[in-house]
PDB file of N, CA, C, O and CB in Angstrom:
ATOM      1  N   MET A   1     122.237  63.341 118.847  1.00  0.00           N
ATOM      2  CA  MET A   1     121.059  64.294 118.416  1.00  0.00           C
ATOM      3  C   MET A   1     120.576  62.597 117.504  1.00  0.00           C
ATOM      4  O   MET A   1     121.293  61.615 117.313  1.00  0.00           O
ATOM      5  CB  MET A   1     121.585  66.256 117.232  1.00  0.00           C
ATOM      6  N   SER A   2     119.306  62.796 117.163  1.00  0.00           N
ATOM      7  CA  SER A   2     118.598  61.931 116.760  1.00  0.00           C
ATOM      8  C   SER A   2     118.294  62.011 115.350  1.00  0.00           C
ATOM      9  O   SER A   2     117.577  63.011 115.333  1.00  0.00           O
ATOM     10  CB  SER A   2     117.631  61.906 117.479  1.00  0.00           C
ATOM     11  N   ALA A   3     118.383  61.562 114.029  1.00  0.00           N
ATOM     12  CA  ALA A   3     117.719  62.058 112.826  1.00  0.00           C
ATOM     13  C   ALA A   3     117.007  62.754 112.889  1.00  0.00           C
ATOM     14  O   ALA A   3     117.364  63.925 112.754  1.00  0.00           O
ATOM     15  CB  ALA A   3     117.220  61.438 112.172  1.00  0.00           C
ATOM     16  N   MET A   4     115.612  62.460 113.127  1.00  0.00           N
ATOM     17  CA  MET A   4     114.341  63.459 113.457  1.00  0.00           C
ATOM     18  C   MET A   4     114.799  65.286 113.939  1.00  0.00           C
ATOM     19  O   MET A   4     114.380  66.367 113.524  1.00  0.00           O
ATOM     20  CB  MET A   4     113.443  62.594 115.002  1.00  0.00           C
ATOM     21  N   GLU A   5     115.893  64.887 115.047  1.00  0.00           N
ATOM     22  CA  GLU A   5     116.558  66.511 115.555  1.00  0.00           C
ATOM     23  C   GLU A   5     116.972  66.996 114.457  1.00  0.00           C
ATOM     24  O   GLU A   5     116.589  68.076 114.007  1.00  0.00           O
ATOM     25  CB  GLU A   5     117.894  66.623 116.641  1.00  0.00           C
ATOM     26  N   LYS A   6     118.065  66.000 113.742  1.00  0.00           N
ATOM     27  CA  LYS A   6     118.850  67.177 113.054  1.00  0.00           C
ATOM     28  C   LYS A   6     118.930  67.208 111.445  1.00  0.00           C
ATOM     29  O   LYS A   6     119.925  67.330 110.731  1.00  0.00           O
ATOM     30  CB  LYS A   6     120.343  67.125 113.573  1.00  0.00           C
ATOM     31  N   LEU A   7     116.952  66.992 110.934  1.00  0.00           N
ATOM     32  CA  LEU A   7     116.664  67.352 109.975  1.00  0.00           C
ATOM     33  C   LEU A   7     115.780  68.317 110.126  1.00  0.00           C
ATOM     34  O   LEU A   7     115.177  68.968 109.272  1.00  0.00           O
ATOM     35  CB  LEU A   7     116.408  66.516 109.325  1.00  0.00           C
ATOM     36  N   ILE A   8     115.749  68.358 111.185  1.00  0.00           N
ATOM     37  CA  ILE A   8     114.194  69.156 112.126  1.00  0.00           C
ATOM     38  C   ILE A   8     114.657  70.958 112.077  1.00  0.00           C
ATOM     39  O   ILE A   8     114.033  71.920 111.630  1.00  0.00           O
ATOM     40  CB  ILE A   8     114.072  68.426 114.534  1.00  0.00           C
ATOM     41  N   TRP A   9     116.555  70.825 113.015  1.00  0.00           N
ATOM     42  CA  TRP A   9     117.714  72.128 113.226  1.00  0.00           C
ATOM     43  C   TRP A   9     118.071  71.990 111.029  1.00  0.00           C
ATOM     44  O   TRP A   9     118.882  72.779 110.544  1.00  0.00           O
ATOM     45  CB  TRP A   9     119.831  71.417 114.898  1.00  0.00           C
ATOM     46  N   ASN A  10     117.466  71.123 110.254  1.00  0.00           N
ATOM     47  CA  ASN A  10     118.935  71.363 109.471  1.00  0.00           C
ATOM     48  C   ASN A  10     116.986  72.344 108.427  1.00  0.00           C
ATOM     49  O   ASN A  10     116.890  73.153 107.505  1.00  0.00           O
ATOM     50  CB  ASN A  10     120.521  69.186 108.478  1.00  0.00           C
ATOM     51  N   VAL A  11     116.297  71.873 108.995  1.00  0.00           N
ATOM     52  CA  VAL A  11     115.386  73.053 107.978  1.00  0.00           C
ATOM     53  C   VAL A  11     114.969  73.924 108.403  1.00  0.00           C
ATOM     54  O   VAL A  11     114.599  74.915 107.774  1.00  0.00           O
ATOM     55  CB  VAL A  11     114.287  72.781 107.346  1.00  0.00           C
ATOM     56  N   LEU A  12     114.915  73.711 109.953  1.00  0.00           N
ATOM     57  CA  LEU A  12     115.089  75.162 110.394  1.00  0.00           C
ATOM     58  C   LEU A  12     116.183  76.619 110.492  1.00  0.00           C
ATOM     59  O   LEU A  12     115.982  77.823 110.655  1.00  0.00           O
ATOM     60  CB  LEU A  12     114.888  74.928 111.368  1.00  0.00           C
ATOM     61  N   GLY A  13     117.855  75.439 110.223  1.00  0.00           N
ATOM     62  CA  GLY A  13     118.630  76.049 109.812  1.00  0.00           C
ATOM     63  C   GLY A  13     118.423  76.770 108.090  1.00  0.00           C
ATOM     64  O   GLY A  13     118.728  77.915 107.756  1.00  0.00           O
ATOM     65  N   TYR A  14     117.995  76.003 107.472  1.00  0.00           N
ATOM     66  CA  TYR A  14     118.229  77.074 105.995  1.00  0.00           C
ATOM     67  C   TYR A  14     116.600  77.586 105.177  1.00  0.00           C
ATOM     68  O   TYR A  14     116.454  78.070 104.055  1.00  0.00           O
ATOM     69  CB  TYR A  14     119.310  75.892 104.512  1.00  0.00           C
ATOM     70  N   THR A  15     114.892  77.060 106.868  1.00  0.00           N
ATOM     71  CA  THR A  15     114.250  78.405 105.738  1.00  0.00           C
ATOM     72  C   THR A  15     114.692  79.597 107.206  1.00  0.00           C
ATOM     73  O   THR A  15     114.243  80.714 106.947  1.00  0.00           O
ATOM     74  CB  THR A  15     111.710  78.267 105.096  1.00  0.00           C
ATOM     75  N   ALA A  16     115.120  79.576 108.004  1.00  0.00           N
ATOM     76  CA  ALA A  16     114.944  80.600 108.759  1.00  0.00           C
ATOM     77  C   ALA A  16     116.223  81.823 108.182  1.00  0.00           C
ATOM     78  O   ALA A  16     116.048  82.887 108.774  1.00  0.00           O
ATOM     79  CB  ALA A  16     115.035  80.018 110.388  1.00  0.00           C
ATOM     80  N   MET A  17     117.332  81.876 107.262  1.00  0.00           N
ATOM     81  CA  MET A  17     118.276  82.679 106.118  1.00  0.00           C
ATOM     82  C   MET A  17     116.964  83.407 105.454  1.00  0.00           C
ATOM     83  O   MET A  17     116.367  84.393 105.888  1.00  0.00           O
ATOM     84  CB  MET A  17     119.347  81.502 104.813  1.00  0.00           C
ATOM     85  N   PRO A  18     116.756  82.828 104.569  1.00  0.00           N
ATOM     86  CA  PRO A  18     115.657  83.956 103.258  1.00  0.00           C
ATOM     87  C   PRO A  18     114.656  84.466 104.010  1.00  0.00           C
ATOM     88  O   PRO A  18     114.253  85.621 103.874  1.00  0.00           O
ATOM     89  CB  PRO A  18     114.691  83.075 101.775  1.00  0.00           C
ATOM     90  N   LEU A  19     114.032  83.357 105.135  1.00  0.00           N
ATOM     91  CA  LEU A  19     112.726  84.693 105.016  1.00  0.00           C
ATOM     92  C   LEU A  19     113.403  85.593 106.070  1.00  0.00           C
ATOM     93  O   LEU A  19     112.794  86.601 106.428  1.00  0.00           O
ATOM     94  CB  LEU A  19     110.736  84.211 105.590  1.00  0.00           C
ATOM     95  N   ILE A  20     114.672  85.298 106.621  1.00  0.00           N
ATOM     96  CA  ILE A  20     115.188  86.857 107.513  1.00  0.00           C
ATOM     97  C   ILE A  20     114.914  87.983 106.296  1.00  0.00           C
ATOM     98  O   ILE A  20     114.377  89.084 106.419  1.00  0.00           O
ATOM     99  CB  ILE A  20     117.320  86.910 108.091  1.00  0.00           C
ATOM    100  N   PHE A  21     115.460  87.352 105.067  1.00  0.00           N
ATOM    101  CA  PHE A  21     116.114  88.437 103.916  1.00  0.00           C
ATOM    102  C   PHE A  21     114.353  90.085 103.734  1.00  0.00           C
ATOM    103  O   PHE A  21     114.047  91.266 103.900  1.00  0.00           O
ATOM    104  CB  PHE A  21     116.447  86.912 101.619  1.00  0.00           C
ATOM    105  N   LEU A  22     113.649  87.985 103.056  1.00  0.00           N
ATOM    106  CA  LEU A  22     112.285  88.735 103.314  1.00  0.00           C
ATOM    107  C   LEU A  22     112.090  89.130 103.900  1.00  0.00           C
ATOM    108  O   LEU A  22     112.172  90.267 103.434  1.00  0.00           O
ATOM    109  CB  LEU A  22     111.418  88.511 103.374  1.00  0.00           C
ATOM    110  N   PHE A  23     111.866  89.212 104.638  1.00  0.00           N
ATOM    111  CA  PHE A  23     111.168  90.321 105.945  1.00  0.00           C
ATOM    112  C   PHE A  23     111.915  91.551 105.786  1.00  0.00           C
ATOM    113  O   PHE A  23     111.390  92.617 105.466  1.00  0.00           O
ATOM    114  CB  PHE A  23     111.407  89.782 107.756  1.00  0.00           C
ATOM    115  N   GLY A  24     113.557  91.331 106.089  1.00  0.00           N
ATOM    116  CA  GLY A  24     113.994  92.253 106.243  1.00  0.00           C
ATOM    117  C   GLY A  24     113.509  93.592 105.350  1.00  0.00           C
ATOM    118  O   GLY A  24     113.434  94.765 105.717  1.00  0.00           O
ATOM    119  N   PHE A  25     113.153  92.886 103.816  1.00  0.00           N
ATOM    120  CA  PHE A  25     113.511  93.465 102.601  1.00  0.00           C
ATOM    121  C   PHE A  25     111.976  94.193 102.635  1.00  0.00           C
ATOM    122  O   PHE A  25     111.747  95.158 101.907  1.00  0.00           O
ATOM    123  CB  PHE A  25     114.018  92.319 101.222  1.00  0.00           C
ATOM    124  N   ILE A  26     111.034  93.685 103.472  1.00  0.00           N
ATOM    125  CA  ILE A  26     109.905  94.012 102.786  1.00  0.00           C
ATOM    126  C   ILE A  26     109.706  94.779 104.185  1.00  0.00           C
ATOM    127  O   ILE A  26     108.590  95.238 103.942  1.00  0.00           O
ATOM    128  CB  ILE A  26     108.798  92.784 102.105  1.00  0.00           C
ATOM    129  N   ALA A  27     109.946  95.153 105.231  1.00  0.00           N
ATOM    130  CA  ALA A  27     110.314  95.931 106.323  1.00  0.00           C
ATOM    131  C   ALA A  27     110.950  97.597 105.969  1.00  0.00           C
ATOM    132  O   ALA A  27     110.545  98.710 106.306  1.00  0.00           O
ATOM    133  CB  ALA A  27     111.399  94.993 107.064  1.00  0.00           C
ATOM    134  N   VAL A  28     112.265  97.083 105.034  1.00  0.00           N
ATOM    135  CA  VAL A  28     112.445  98.147 104.560  1.00  0.00           C
ATOM    136  C   VAL A  28     112.071  98.945 103.477  1.00  0.00           C
ATOM    137  O   VAL A  28     112.519  99.960 102.943  1.00  0.00           O
ATOM    138  CB  VAL A  28     113.199  98.103 104.560  1.00  0.00           C
ATOM    139  N   SER A  29     111.172  98.238 103.315  1.00  0.00           N
ATOM    140  CA  SER A  29     110.257  99.124 101.522  1.00  0.00           C
ATOM    141  C   SER A  29     109.291  99.653 101.929  1.00  0.00           C
ATOM    142  O   SER A  29     109.010 100.746 101.437  1.00  0.00           O
ATOM    143  CB  SER A  29     109.496  98.115 100.067  1.00  0.00           C
ATOM    144  N   VAL A  30     108.194  98.935 103.253  1.00  0.00           N
ATOM    145  CA  VAL A  30     107.454  99.340 104.319  1.00  0.00           C
ATOM    146  C   VAL A  30     107.637 100.935 104.729  1.00  0.00           C
ATOM    147  O   VAL A  30     107.008 101.919 104.341  1.00  0.00           O
ATOM    148  CB  VAL A  30     107.829  98.418 105.433  1.00  0.00           C
ATOM    149  N   VAL A  31     108.403 100.853 105.377  1.00  0.00           N
ATOM    150  CA  VAL A  31     108.775 101.957 106.026  1.00  0.00           C
ATOM    151  C   VAL A  31     109.565 103.163 104.967  1.00  0.00           C
ATOM    152  O   VAL A  31     109.671 104.369 105.189  1.00  0.00           O
ATOM    153  CB  VAL A  31     109.697 101.403 107.214  1.00  0.00           C
ATOM    154  N   ALA A  32     110.107 102.314 103.654  1.00  0.00           N
ATOM    155  CA  ALA A  32     110.190 103.800 102.633  1.00  0.00           C
ATOM    156  C   ALA A  32     109.609 104.836 102.282  1.00  0.00           C
ATOM    157  O   ALA A  32     109.765 106.057 102.299  1.00  0.00           O
ATOM    158  CB  ALA A  32     110.238 103.721 101.689  1.00  0.00           C
ATOM    159  N   CYS A  33     108.284 103.413 101.675  1.00  0.00           N
ATOM    160  CA  CYS A  33     106.517 104.204 101.223  1.00  0.00           C
ATOM    161  C   CYS A  33     106.163 105.201 102.561  1.00  0.00           C
ATOM    162  O   CYS A  33     105.859 106.393 102.511  1.00  0.00           O
ATOM    163  CB  CYS A  33     104.824 102.643 101.105  1.00  0.00           C
ATOM    164  N   LEU A  34     106.264 104.556 103.473  1.00  0.00           N
ATOM    165  CA  LEU A  34     105.559 105.688 104.633  1.00  0.00           C
ATOM    166  C   LEU A  34     106.937 106.735 104.545  1.00  0.00           C
ATOM    167  O   LEU A  34     106.782 107.872 104.098  1.00  0.00           O
ATOM    168  CB  LEU A  34     105.180 104.868 106.680  1.00  0.00           C
ATOM    169  N   VAL A  35     107.712 106.464 104.809  1.00  0.00           N
ATOM    170  CA  VAL A  35     108.652 108.104 104.882  1.00  0.00           C
ATOM    171  C   VAL A  35     108.403 108.750 103.922  1.00  0.00           C
ATOM    172  O   VAL A  35     108.394 109.958 104.156  1.00  0.00           O
ATOM    173  CB  VAL A  35     110.267 108.170 104.852  1.00  0.00           C
ATOM    174  N   LEU A  36     108.132 108.395 102.633  1.00  0.00           N
ATOM    175  CA  LEU A  36     107.877 109.100 100.961  1.00  0.00           C
ATOM    176  C   LEU A  36     106.947 109.555 101.196  1.00  0.00           C
ATOM    177  O   LEU A  36     107.013 110.778 101.079  1.00  0.00           O
ATOM    178  CB  LEU A  36     107.695 108.313  99.570  1.00  0.00           C
ATOM    179  N   MET A  37     105.211 108.893 101.757  1.00  0.00           N
ATOM    180  CA  MET A  37     104.350 109.368 101.601  1.00  0.00           C
ATOM    181  C   MET A  37     104.367 110.504 102.533  1.00  0.00           C
ATOM    182  O   MET A  37     103.651 111.492 102.371  1.00  0.00           O
ATOM    183  CB  MET A  37     103.490 108.557 101.583  1.00  0.00           C
ATOM    184  N   TRP A  38     105.075 110.380 103.377  1.00  0.00           N
ATOM    185  CA  TRP A  38     105.137 111.754 104.794  1.00  0.00           C
ATOM    186  C   TRP A  38     104.985 112.788 104.586  1.00  0.00           C
ATOM    187  O   TRP A  38     104.128 113.652 104.773  1.00  0.00           O
ATOM    188  CB  TRP A  38     106.276 112.093 105.553  1.00  0.00           C
ATOM    189  N   LEU A  39     106.715 112.592 103.786  1.00  0.00           N
ATOM    190  CA  LEU A  39     107.744 114.163 103.331  1.00  0.00           C
ATOM    191  C   LEU A  39     106.796 113.981 102.123  1.00  0.00           C
ATOM    192  O   LEU A  39     107.772 113.619 101.466  1.00  0.00           O
ATOM    193  CB  LEU A  39     109.995 114.178 102.967  1.00  0.00           C
ATOM    194  N   ASP A  40     105.556 113.883 101.031  1.00  0.00           N
ATOM    195  CA  ASP A  40     105.122 114.350  99.837  1.00  0.00           C
ATOM    196  C   ASP A  40     103.848 115.642 101.209  1.00  0.00           C
ATOM    197  O   ASP A  40     103.776 116.835 101.504  1.00  0.00           O
ATOM    198  CB  ASP A  40     104.292 112.684  98.398  1.00  0.00           C
ATOM    199  N   LYS A  41     103.097 114.252 101.599  1.00  0.00           N
ATOM    200  CA  LYS A  41     101.974 114.968 102.394  1.00  0.00           C
ATOM    201  C   LYS A  41     102.658 116.442 103.048  1.00  0.00           C
ATOM    202  O   LYS A  41     102.173 117.572 103.011  1.00  0.00           O
ATOM    203  CB  LYS A  41     101.376 113.833 103.741  1.00  0.00           C
ATOM    204  N   ARG A  42     103.448 116.163 103.415  1.00  0.00           N
ATOM    205  CA  ARG A  42     104.389 117.491 104.002  1.00  0.00           C
ATOM    206  C   ARG A  42     104.588 118.752 103.644  1.00  0.00           C
ATOM    207  O   ARG A  42     104.625 119.830 104.237  1.00  0.00           O
ATOM    208  CB  ARG A  42     105.524 117.299 103.992  1.00  0.00           C
ATOM    209  N   LYS A  43     104.743 118.283 102.218  1.00  0.00           N
ATOM    210  CA  LYS A  43     105.295 118.772 101.432  1.00  0.00           C
ATOM    211  C   LYS A  43     104.047 120.254 100.473  1.00  0.00           C
ATOM    212  O   LYS A  43     104.076 121.467 100.265  1.00  0.00           O
ATOM    213  CB  LYS A  43     105.878 117.369 100.671  1.00  0.00           C
ATOM    214  N   GLY A  44     102.739 118.548 100.071  1.00  0.00           N
ATOM    215  CA  GLY A  44     101.750 119.173  99.282  1.00  0.00           C
ATOM    216  C   GLY A  44     100.936 120.072 100.342  1.00  0.00           C
ATOM    217  O   GLY A  44      99.985 120.759  99.968  1.00  0.00           O
TER     218      GLY A  44
END
């Protein structure tokens, strides 16, 4: 592999992890809000 390829893979590897955590956190909070709103609407 050339140096450029190594650099690209390093950047991809180091940016993928935080992005996965961030998007997972956002998805969980959105789903939680939707479920809570749905339960509140059902109760009301």
